[in-house]
DSSP file (Angstrom, degrees, kcal/mol; ACC not computed):
  #  RESIDUE AA STRUCTURE BP1 BP2  ACC     N-H-->O    O-->H-N    N-H-->O    O-->H-N    TCO  KAPPA ALPHA  PHI   PSI    X-CA   Y-CA   Z-CA
    1    1 A X              0   0    0      0, 0.0     2,-0.4     0, 0.0    75,-0.1   0.000 360.0 360.0 360.0 155.4   46.1   52.3    1.4
    2    2 A X        -     0   0    0     74,-0.0     2,-0.6     0, 0.0    74,-0.0  -0.777 360.0-158.8 -98.5 137.6   43.8   49.5    1.5
    3    3 A X        -     0   0    0     -2,-0.4     2,-0.1    72,-0.0     4,-0.1  -0.959  22.2-141.3-109.0 115.4   40.3   49.7    2.9
    4    4 A X        -     0   0    0     -2,-0.6     3,-0.1     1,-0.1     6,-0.1  -0.372  15.8-121.3 -82.2 156.5   39.1   46.1    3.9
    5    5 A X  S    S+     0   0    0      1,-0.2     2,-0.7    -2,-0.1    -1,-0.1   0.798  99.3  50.3 -71.9 -27.5   35.7   45.2    3.3
    6    6 A X    >>  -     0   0    0      1,-0.1     3,-0.8    62,-0.0     4,-0.7  -0.914  62.6-170.8-112.7 107.6   34.6   44.3    6.9
    7    7 A X  H 3> S+     0   0    0     -2,-0.7     4,-2.8     1,-0.2     3,-0.4   0.772  78.4  76.7 -61.3 -27.8   35.6   47.2    9.2
    8    8 A X  H 34 S+     0   0    0      1,-0.3    -1,-0.2     2,-0.2     5,-0.2   0.888 101.6  37.3 -56.8 -40.2   34.6   45.1   12.2
    9    9 A X  H <4 S+     0   0    0     -3,-0.8    -1,-0.3     1,-0.2    -2,-0.2   0.652 115.2  55.3 -92.9 -11.8   37.9   43.1   11.8
   10   10 A X  H  < S+     0   0    0     -4,-0.7     2,-0.4    -3,-0.4    -2,-0.2   0.842  97.4  69.8 -87.1 -34.4   40.1   46.1   10.8
   11   11 A X  S  < S-     0   0    0     -4,-2.8     2,-0.4     1,-0.0     6,-0.1  -0.753  84.1-125.3 -92.5 132.5   39.3   48.3   13.7
   12   12 A X    >   -     0   0    0     -2,-0.4     3,-1.3     1,-0.1    48,-0.3  -0.601  12.9-150.0 -81.5 120.2   40.6   47.5   17.1
   13   13 A X  T 3  S+     0   0    0     -2,-0.4    48,-0.2     1,-0.2    -1,-0.1   0.598  90.6  56.7 -63.6 -20.9   37.7   47.3   19.6
   14   14 A X  T 3  S+     0   0    0     45,-0.1     2,-0.4     2,-0.1    -1,-0.2   0.484  98.7  70.3 -92.9  -6.1   39.7   48.4   22.7
   15   15 A X  S <  S-     0   0    0     -3,-1.3    45,-0.6     1,-0.0     3,-0.0  -0.864  84.8-116.1-109.8 141.3   40.9   51.6   21.2
   16   16 A X  B  >  -A   59   0A   0     -2,-0.4     4,-1.8    43,-0.2    43,-0.3  -0.334  29.6-110.4 -69.7 165.1   38.8   54.7   20.4
   17   17 A X  H  > S+     0   0    0     41,-3.0     4,-2.9    38,-0.4     5,-0.2   0.959 119.9  52.4 -48.9 -54.1   38.3   55.9   16.7
   18   18 A X  H  > S+     0   0    0     38,-1.9     4,-3.7    37,-0.4     5,-0.3   0.902 106.2  51.5 -57.9 -47.5   40.4   58.9   17.5
   19   19 A X  H  > S+     0   0    0     37,-0.4     4,-2.1     1,-0.2    -1,-0.2   0.925 112.2  48.3 -50.9 -46.6   43.3   56.8   18.9
   20   20 A X  H  X S+     0   0    0     -4,-1.8     4,-1.0     1,-0.2    -2,-0.2   0.926 115.4  41.8 -66.6 -46.3   43.3   54.8   15.8
   21   21 A X  H  X S+     0   0    0     -4,-2.9     4,-1.2     1,-0.2     3,-0.4   0.888 113.0  51.4 -65.5 -38.4   43.2   57.6   13.4
   22   22 A X  H  X S+     0   0    0     -4,-3.7     4,-2.5     1,-0.2     5,-0.2   0.813 101.3  63.8 -68.5 -24.9   45.7   59.8   15.2
   23   23 A X  H  X S+     0   0    0     -4,-2.1     4,-2.3    -5,-0.3     5,-0.3   0.891 101.4  52.4 -59.9 -34.3   48.2   56.8   15.3
   24   24 A X  H  X>S+     0   0    0     -4,-1.0     4,-2.7    -3,-0.4     5,-0.7   0.962 112.5  42.3 -65.5 -52.7   48.2   57.0   11.5
   25   25 A X  H  X5S+     0   0    0     -4,-1.2     6,-2.1     1,-0.2     4,-0.8   0.842 117.1  47.8 -64.7 -35.7   49.1   60.7   11.4
   26   26 A X  H  <5S+     0   0    0     -4,-2.5     4,-0.3     4,-0.2    -1,-0.2   0.867 120.2  34.9 -76.0 -34.3   51.6   60.5   14.2
   27   27 A X  H  <5S+     0   0    0     -4,-2.3    -2,-0.2    -5,-0.2    -3,-0.2   0.839 129.4  30.6 -90.2 -39.6   53.6   57.4   12.8
   28   28 A X  H  <5S+     0   0    0     -4,-2.7    -3,-0.2    -5,-0.3    -2,-0.1   0.789 131.3  29.4 -98.3 -26.0   53.3   57.9    9.1
   29   29 A X  S  <<S-     0   0    0     -4,-0.8    -3,-0.2    -5,-0.7    -4,-0.1   0.565  97.4-122.8-106.7  -9.7   53.3   61.7    8.8
   30   30 A X        +     0   0    0     -5,-0.3    -4,-0.2    -4,-0.3    -3,-0.1   0.697  54.9 155.3  79.4  18.6   55.3   62.8   11.9
   31   31 A X        -     0   0    0     -6,-2.1    -1,-0.2    -9,-0.1     2,-0.1  -0.383  41.4-124.8 -80.9 158.3   52.5   64.9   13.4
   32   32 A X     >  -     0   0    0     -2,-0.1     4,-2.3     1,-0.1     5,-0.2  -0.325  40.3 -89.9 -88.5-174.0   52.2   65.7   17.0
   33   33 A X  H  > S+     0   0    0      1,-0.2     4,-2.6     2,-0.2     5,-0.2   0.863 123.6  49.1 -67.1 -41.2   49.0   64.9   18.8
   34   34 A X  H  > S+     0   0    0      2,-0.2     4,-2.2     1,-0.2    -1,-0.2   0.896 112.8  45.1 -70.3 -39.1   47.3   68.2   18.2
   35   35 A X  H  > S+     0   0    0      2,-0.2     4,-2.8     1,-0.2    -2,-0.2   0.927 115.3  49.0 -70.3 -41.0   48.0   68.3   14.6
   36   36 A X  H  X S+     0   0    0     -4,-2.3     4,-2.5     2,-0.2    -2,-0.2   0.919 111.1  49.6 -54.9 -46.2   46.9   64.6   14.2
   37   37 A X  H  X S+     0   0    0     -4,-2.6     4,-1.9     2,-0.2     5,-0.2   0.928 112.5  47.5 -62.0 -46.1   43.7   65.2   16.2
   38   38 A X  H  X S+     0   0    0     -4,-2.2     4,-2.6     2,-0.2    -2,-0.2   0.952 114.1  47.7 -56.4 -52.4   42.9   68.3   13.9
   39   39 A X  H  X S+     0   0    0     -4,-2.8     4,-2.5     1,-0.2    -2,-0.2   0.853 108.7  54.6 -60.9 -41.3   43.7   66.2   10.7
   40   40 A X  H  X S+     0   0    0     -4,-2.5     4,-1.8     2,-0.2    -1,-0.2   0.858 110.8  43.7 -53.2 -50.9   41.6   63.4   11.9
   41   41 A X  H  X S+     0   0    0     -4,-1.9     4,-2.5     2,-0.2    -2,-0.2   0.899 111.4  54.4 -63.5 -44.9   38.5   65.5   12.5
   42   42 A X  H  X S+     0   0    0     -4,-2.6     4,-1.6     1,-0.2    -2,-0.2   0.949 113.8  43.1 -49.4 -53.8   39.1   67.4    9.1
   43   43 A X  H  X S+     0   0    0     -4,-2.5     4,-1.1     1,-0.2    -1,-0.2   0.799 110.7  53.2 -74.3 -32.0   39.1   64.0    7.3
   44   44 A X  H ><>S+     0   0    0     -4,-1.8     5,-2.0     2,-0.2     3,-0.7   0.927 112.1  47.9 -63.1 -46.8   36.1   62.4    9.3
   45   45 A X  H ><5S+     0   0    0     -4,-2.5     3,-1.1     1,-0.3    -2,-0.2   0.913 107.9  54.7 -60.2 -41.3   34.1   65.5    8.2
   46   46 A X  H 3<5S+     0   0    0     -4,-1.6    -1,-0.3     1,-0.3    -2,-0.2   0.726 106.8  49.8 -70.1 -23.8   35.3   65.2    4.7
   47   47 A X  T <<5S-     0   0    0     -4,-1.1    -1,-0.3    -3,-0.7    -2,-0.2   0.437 126.0 -98.9 -95.6   0.2   34.0   61.5    4.5
   48   48 A X  T < 5 +     0   0    0     -3,-1.1     2,-0.7    -4,-0.5    -3,-0.2   0.707  68.2 149.6  98.0  14.1   30.5   62.6    5.9
   49   49 A X    > < -     0   0    0     -5,-2.0     3,-0.6    21,-0.1    -1,-0.3  -0.755  40.5-137.3 -85.7 121.9   30.6   61.7    9.5
   50   50 A X  T 3  S+     0   0    0     -2,-0.7     5,-0.1     1,-0.2    -5,-0.0  -0.490  81.8  14.5 -78.4 144.8   28.5   64.1   11.5
   51   51 A X  T >> S+     0   0    0     -2,-0.1     4,-2.1     1,-0.1     3,-0.6   0.928  72.6 179.1  50.3  54.6   29.8   65.5   14.8
   52   52 A X  H <> S+     0   0    0     -3,-0.6     4,-2.3     1,-0.2    -1,-0.1   0.840  71.7  62.0 -53.0 -38.3   33.3   64.3   14.1
   53   53 A X  H 34 S+     0   0    0      1,-0.2     4,-0.4     2,-0.2    -1,-0.2   0.947 108.8  43.6 -56.6 -45.3   34.7   65.7   17.4
   54   54 A X  H X4 S+     0   0    0     -3,-0.6     3,-1.3     1,-0.2    -1,-0.2   0.859 107.2  59.0 -65.8 -38.7   32.4   63.3   19.4
   55   55 A X  H >< S+     0   0    0     -4,-2.1     3,-2.4     1,-0.3   -38,-0.4   0.874  92.9  68.6 -65.3 -30.3   33.1   60.4   17.1
   56   56 A X  T 3< S+     0   0    0     -4,-2.3   -38,-1.9     1,-0.3   -37,-0.4   0.818 102.5  45.9 -57.6 -26.8   36.8   60.6   18.0
   57   57 A X  T <  S+     0   0    0     -3,-1.3    -1,-0.3    -4,-0.4     2,-0.2   0.228  96.5 101.5 -96.9  13.8   36.0   59.5   21.5
   58   58 A X    <   -     0   0    0     -3,-2.4   -41,-3.0    -4,-0.1   -40,-0.3  -0.625  68.8-127.5 -95.0 160.5   33.8   56.7   20.4
   59   59 A X  B >   -A   16   0A   0    -43,-0.3     3,-1.9    -2,-0.2     4,-0.2  -0.733  27.9-112.4 -95.8 151.2   34.6   53.0   20.3
   60   60 A X  G >  S+     0   0    0    -45,-0.6     3,-1.6   -48,-0.3   -47,-0.1   0.815 116.2  62.3 -53.9 -30.3   34.0   51.1   17.1
   61   61 A X  G 3  S+     0   0    0      1,-0.3    -1,-0.3   -48,-0.2   -48,-0.0   0.751  96.7  60.5 -68.1 -23.8   31.2   49.1   18.7
   62   62 A X  G <  S+     0   0    0     -3,-1.9     2,-0.3     2,-0.0    -1,-0.3   0.360  96.1  80.0 -82.8   0.8   29.2   52.4   19.2
   63   63 A X  S <  S-     0   0    0     -3,-1.6     5,-0.0    -4,-0.2    -8,-0.0  -0.825  81.2-114.3-110.9 151.0   29.2   53.1   15.3
   64   64 A X     >  -     0   0    0     -2,-0.3     4,-1.9     1,-0.1     5,-0.1  -0.197  36.0-104.2 -70.6 171.1   27.0   51.7   12.6
   65   65 A X  H  > S+     0   0    0      2,-0.2     4,-0.9     1,-0.2   -58,-0.2   0.817 122.2  51.5 -59.7 -38.3   28.6   49.6    9.9
   66   66 A X  H  > S+     0   0    0      2,-0.2     4,-2.1     1,-0.2     3,-0.2   0.868 109.7  48.0 -70.1 -46.4   28.4   52.4    7.4
   67   67 A X  H  > S+     0   0    0      1,-0.2     4,-1.9     2,-0.2    -2,-0.2   0.838 109.3  55.0 -76.0 -29.1   30.2   54.9    9.8
   68   68 A X  H  X S+     0   0    0     -4,-1.9     4,-1.8     2,-0.2    -1,-0.2   0.847 107.7  48.8 -68.0 -27.0   32.9   52.2   10.5
   69   69 A X  H  X S+     0   0    0     -4,-0.9     4,-2.2    -3,-0.2    -2,-0.2   0.877 111.0  50.0 -78.6 -39.7   33.6   51.9    6.8
   70   70 A X  H  X S+     0   0    0     -4,-2.1     4,-2.6     2,-0.2    -2,-0.2   0.866 107.7  53.9 -61.9 -37.9   33.8   55.8    6.6
   71   71 A X  H  X S+     0   0    0     -4,-1.9     4,-3.2     2,-0.2    -2,-0.2   0.943 109.9  48.0 -61.4 -50.8   36.3   55.7    9.6
   72   72 A X  H  X S+     0   0    0     -4,-1.8     4,-1.8     1,-0.2    -2,-0.2   0.887 112.0  49.6 -63.4 -36.8   38.5   53.1    7.5
   73   73 A X  H  X S+     0   0    0     -4,-2.2     4,-1.9     2,-0.2    -2,-0.2   0.940 111.1  49.2 -67.0 -45.5   38.2   55.4    4.4
   74   74 A X  H  X S+     0   0    0     -4,-2.6     4,-2.4     1,-0.2     3,-0.5   0.955 108.2  54.0 -48.6 -59.1   39.3   58.3    6.6
   75   75 A X  H  < S+     0   0    0     -4,-3.2    -1,-0.2     1,-0.3    -2,-0.2   0.885 109.9  47.4 -44.4 -50.9   42.2   56.3    7.9
   76   76 A X  H  < S+     0   0    0     -4,-1.8    -1,-0.3     1,-0.2    -2,-0.2   0.815 108.5  53.5 -64.2 -33.6   43.3   55.6    4.4
   77   77 A X  H  <        0   0    0     -4,-1.9    -2,-0.2    -3,-0.5    -1,-0.2   0.884 360.0 360.0 -70.3 -33.3   43.0   59.3    3.3
   78   78 A X     <        0   0    0     -4,-2.4    -1,-0.3    -5,-0.2    -2,-0.2   0.536 360.0 360.0 -68.0 360.0   45.3   60.3    6.2
């Protein structure tokens, strides 16, 4: 998967980080919502995002640039 340089343009501002990550698991891997949520939290933790459960409910504008980049890396890993 491709990780773009500017995560501000790659993440949709009207959807939570969790919605965007879970969409990848559900559409590409055929997971249900619970499986996709668990996988998303697991991968966010793996890329070094603290309190991954809370970040799942955050919007992109609430994260720093480095955290947004890590979200994009997590999305690519899923």
